[in-house]
C-alpha positions in Angstrom: 107.6 112.6 112.4 107.5 108.8 111.6 104.4 106.8 111.3 106.3 103.8 112.7 105.1 101.9 115.8 107.4 101.6 118.9 109.1 98.4 120.0 106.8 96.5 122.3 104.3 93.7 122.6 101.5 93.5 120.0 98.7 91.4 118.6 98.7 91.6 114.8 95.2 92.0 113.3 94.2 91.9 109.6 92.4 95.0 108.4 90.1 93.5 105.8 89.3 90.4 108.0 89.2 92.1 111.4 88.3 88.9 113.2 91.6 87.3 112.2 95.0 87.7 114.0 98.4 86.3 113.1 99.1 83.0 114.9 101.4 80.1 114.4 100.0 76.8 113.3 101.4 73.4 114.4 103.7 73.2 111.3 105.4 76.5 112.0 103.5 78.4 109.4 101.5 81.5 110.3 97.7 81.7 109.7 94.8 83.9 110.4 92.9 82.9 113.6 90.2 84.3 115.9 92.5 84.1 119.0 95.6 86.3 118.8 99.2 85.4 119.6 101.4 88.1 121.1 104.5 89.3 119.2 107.4 91.2 120.4 108.2 93.9 117.8 111.8 95.1 117.9 112.1 98.2 115.8 115.6 98.2 114.2 115.2 101.5 112.2 112.3 103.8 112.9 113.0 106.0 109.8 113.0 103.1 107.4 110.3 101.2 109.3 112.4 98.1 109.8 111.7 95.6 112.6 111.8 92.0 113.6 108.6 90.2 114.8 109.0 87.4 117.4 106.1 85.1 118.5 106.3 85.2 122.3 104.5 81.8 122.6 107.0 79.8 120.4 110.0 82.0 120.5 110.2 81.9 116.7 110.5 84.9 114.4 107.9 85.7 111.8 109.6 85.5 108.4 108.4 85.8 104.8 109.4 83.2 102.3 108.6 84.5 98.8 109.9 81.3 97.1 107.3 79.1 98.9 104.8 82.0 99.2 104.4 81.3 103.0 104.9 83.2 106.3 106.9 80.8 108.5 108.5 80.7 111.9 112.3 80.5 112.1 114.9 80.7 114.8 116.8 83.4 113.0 115.2 86.8 112.6 114.3 88.4 109.3 114.3 92.2 109.2 111.0 93.2 107.7 109.7 96.6 106.6 106.4 97.7 108.1 105.2 100.3 105.5 102.5 102.7 106.5 101.1 106.0 105.4 99.0 106.6 108.5 100.7 104.7 111.3 97.6 102.5 111.7 97.6 100.1 108.7 100.9 98.4 107.9 102.1 96.3 105.0 104.6 93.6 106.1 107.3 92.9 103.5 111.1 92.4 103.1 112.8 95.8 102.7 112.1 97.4 99.4 110.4 94.3 97.9 106.8 94.1 96.6 106.2 90.7 98.1 103.8 91.2 101.1 102.1 89.1 103.7 98.3 88.9 103.0 95.3 86.9 104.1 93.3 85.4 101.3 90.0 84.8 103.1 88.2 85.1 106.4 88.3 81.4 107.3 89.6 80.4 110.7 93.1 78.9 110.3 93.5 80.5 106.8 97.0 80.6 105.5 98.8 83.9 105.3 100.4 84.1 101.8 103.4 86.0 100.5 103.1 87.5 97.0 102.7 90.7 95.1 100.5 93.1 96.9 96.8 92.6 96.0 95.6 95.6 94.0 92.2 95.8 95.7 90.9 95.3 99.2 92.7 95.6 102.5 93.9 92.0 103.0 97.5 93.2 102.7 97.1 95.6 105.7 97.8 94.7 109.3 97.0 96.6 112.5 99.4 96.3 115.4 97.3 96.3 118.6 99.1 96.8 121.9 98.9 93.5 123.8 97.9 93.5 127.5 
């Protein structure tokens, strides 16, 4: 049995900083904020945990840019891997790459960074909460 979520509408919440959700800022970069945006998660491969994440407010896809260390919105989807051992906490990263999306601090409008998975803490883990 897979620990992968199903396709559907979700708010994406950081595990370490539970008051922070992924939202898009005015410059098309994703940040941690106290009011969630809703994403449509389209599961491409349930076994490999592959999916695309589309911000329903802007119509842009969440993509990871390891070169600039940012999570940005783009018109073209990026297939991401949502790795999880328990089906509750997920690491968001390109398939088979150890460059993950993580929140550096608990500040409102804090940037979400892309880089090697932090060794300690839960800032690299995200919870997909069903949107109403």
